[in-house]
Every structure is written in structure tokens, then in C-alpha cells.
N, C-alpha and C positions, 0 to 999 in steps of 0.2 A: 602723342596718338589720341584720336577722337573716336568714339562709337558712335554709329550712326543706325537709329533702329525704325524698321519697317515693317509696320503692322500685318495683320492678317485680315481676312473677307468679313465682310458684313458687319463690320463695326467702323466707327468715326473716333476722332478725338486720340490721334496716336500718341501725342503726351502724356495723355491720362495712362494709357497700356502701360506705358516706360517710367510712370513715376518714381514706383519704387525702386526702381535702378539708380537713381541719379546717386544717390548719398554714397549705396555701396562701393559704386564705383569711382566715385571722389575721394573715397578712404583708399583706394587702390591707386590713384593718381591718373584715373580718367574720366576727362569730360564726354558729356553726351548729349544728342539731342535725337528728336523723334521726328518722321517726314508725315506730313498729310497726304495723303491718297486722293486724287480727283475722284477716283471712281466712288470713294466711300463719305460723300460727305452727308450731314443730317438735313434730309430735303424730303421730309415728308409728301407724297404725291408725286414726286418725280417719276419720269419713265425712262428707261433704258438710253432714250435718246438724246435725255437732258444730262447725263453724266458723262465722265469719263470714261477710257477702257483700259485695260492694263499697259497699253504702250504709255497712254498719259500718265500713268502713275511712274512707270520707269522712268520718263522724261522729268517728272517732278524730283524725284530720287538722283535722275542725273544735275538737274541744276542746285539741288542741295550739296549736292558733292562738289560742283564748281565752287560753291562759296568758302567750303574748306581749303585753308592755307596748310593742313598739317597732313600726316598721314591718317587713313581711316581704317577701323576694323567694320565692316558693313554687315549686320544683323538681321536675318528676315525672317519672321514669325508665322507659319504657317503658308497662307497664299502669300507673304511677302517672300518667299521662296523664288517663286517664278518671279515676281519684280526686280529681285537683287540680281539675279541669274542675268536679266535684259541690261539693267541699270549700269550695272560694274563693269561690263565689258570694253575692254580700252582704255577704260578710266585710270589714270596713274595715279592718283592717289590714295586709291583702294588697296590696300596691302594685305588683308585678309577677311575672306566670307565666312559669316555663321548662321547654320542654317539651324532654325529652332524648331523641332517636330513639324518639318517642312517636306517639300518636294524639292527636289535636287532636277530639273529638266534637261534633258537635249533638245537641240533646235527644232524636233518636230515633234516634241511632247506639248499637249496643253492640259490645264491642272484637272480637268474633266477624265483625260485619257488615264488618271492614276487611278481611277476608280476601279479598273479592269471588270470583272465579272460580278464585284460586289455592288448589293444596292444602296444608295445614296444612302447616308444617315437618316433615321426619321425626325431630327431635328430642322432637314432642308426643307425651304417652303418657297419652290419656282411658281411664278406666274407669269408664263409664256405672254399672256395677255397683254400683258405693260412691258416685257422685254427685262423683269429684273427677277434677282432672288433675294430670299431674306432667310432669316433664322427663326424657328420657334423658340419663343422667350422661353416657355415654361422648361425647357431642355437642357438649357444652360448651364444651371447648377450642377445637375447632376453627370452631364456629358462633357462638358468643358472646365468645371471651376470646383470638382468635388475636393478638392485641397486647400483651397482657399477660402478666409474670413468673410463673414457676413457683408462684413462694409465693402470687401472688394465684389462680391456678386452683387450687391444692389448698386453700385454707382456702375457696374460693368453691363448691367440691365436697360442701364439709362443711356448706354451709348451704342446698342444695336441700331442696323441701318439696313437697307437695302442696297442689291448692288445691281448694274446691267447682267447679264445673262452673258453678255459677249465676253466677259474676262474669262470667263471658265472654258473657251474655245479656242483661246489667240496663243500660239507659239512665240518664244523667246526669240527676238532678232539675231540674238548673238548669246553665246554660252560663255558666262566670266568664269564659273569653275575650272573650266577646262586650260584657263591662264592666271588665275590666282590660287596661292594657298587655302584651304576651306577644312571648316572643322563641321561636324554635324552632331548636334546634340538630342540625343535621343530621351524623350521624357517615357520613361517606362511604367507609368501608370496613366497615361493617356488612355482617355476612354473613348476620344473621338477620331483620333488616328491613332490603329491598332499600333502598339510596340515592334510588331513583327514588320510591318509596313512601312514604317520607320526606319529600321535597321536594312532593309532590302534597298531604299532610298539612300542610306548614308553609305553603300557600299560605293559609291562613286567619290565620296570625299576624301581627304589626306588623312584625316584624323576623327575618330569617333570618341564620345563622351556621353555615356547614360545618367540619367539625373533620375532619381526616385519623386518624379514630381507629376503631375498631370498637365492639362496640355498650355496652362500659363505659367511657367515657372517665374516669369519675371514678376508677376504679383504673389505667387504662393512662396516662394523660395529666392527675392531677389539676391542675399547673398553668396548664395551657392552657383547661381549665376554667372555672378559678377566675377567670380573666381575664374568661371569657365573662361569670361571674355579676356581678362586679365592674362590668361594664360596665351590665348590665343593671339593676342599682342605681343608676347614675349617669344612667340613661335619664331625661330631663323626664316628669314625671307630669301 
């Protein structure tokens, strides 16, 4: 079994966001890899027309899955939940989906639609003039990484990027969690995605696990998240 990780929005370098998980998973007998998303590359000055969209992100994940010759636990963090919902549909070697402080969309739901009546977070930085969305770096430590060490925060700040606004309005082409076992990981101390919203999303999952972490458990508590993924691997299919 292999764990394949899909990162969230407005950041690049998926392997870095996952790097603290490699050894804890290996200790539990699981290999892993991270996928780079075309809509989240480090390209200062790019416009929304220059980068990929959510569908290209999902296609990149499907291409990575095609390279694997063993069963996969597919993990989506935050925006990554949109991507894995589309990418894993009908893919034979994905045996379990794990949503980490993420959305679990239906066929007609977009990332933006999950905001409901809530105002966008103050950390969001949309720029319609160039078709891009960004995140205000000054909000990252307190809102997204309050339980991470200083080194992780500093390196994370170097990996922020802008992303086409289009991805926030796209619906999945298919819904993988309707055909595959799923686990939702609620991050109970997340200050960016409210835990109550996560618990509502998690009602669609087959199983739910709560962790006492902020938005990035793969950086703050990798051993804890690794155990959750190992348990997902062991869940009867």
C-alpha cells in the first residue's frame, strides 16, 4: 500500500508540505509520495490564464495514480479534497480516501460554495484584475500554523503562491467518495477551517477521526497523522 498526498490551495512544493510524514509512515510500513498541482506552481507575475485549473490538478493526480502498481490511500488536504474527489473516481487502485480538514464535494458543489454565508477569511487576497487568488502572508502563522515550530512556519512562508480564481468555482466531474471508503480527519484546533464546518463536511465520510491539531497536522503532528493513515490502510475494503 502506498500513500499519495495532494496538498491544499495557494501553496506549491507538495513534497515539502509532506516531507515530515515520510519517516513516520515508513516506520509503519507505508511508502508515500506527493503530487505537484499545475494550478499552484511558483510563477511570480503569472495570470490566471497561464496556469492550470482544478481539472488539470485532478488530471495530474490521476497521472500519478497511473504510475503506481500497488493499492493507494489517497490523501487530500484542504483544497486537495476537491481534487481527490474528482481524480479518484473510477480509478481502480485507490482503495481509501482520506480528507484532512477538507471539503467533501458533491457533483454540483464548488470550493466557493462551501463558504455559505460566512465572509471569506481575512487572509484571502483575491485579485480579479489578473484572475488570481492569493493569501496574505502575515496571517499564515496564527491562522494556519499556530501549533507548528518556527522552522516549519518560515519554510512554509517561502512556499506561498497565487492560484487561478477559476478553481474556486469548478465542480468535480465525478464523486469518488460515493464509490470508495473514506475517512475524514477533523483538525479540532484549526483556526482557518472551523471545526464545526469540518464536522459537517465529515458527515459524508464512512469514518471520522479528530486530531488535536491546527490546519497542518502533517507538519505539527506527523506521527499522529501517520497512525490515522495506517489505520485507513488496514480498514477492510
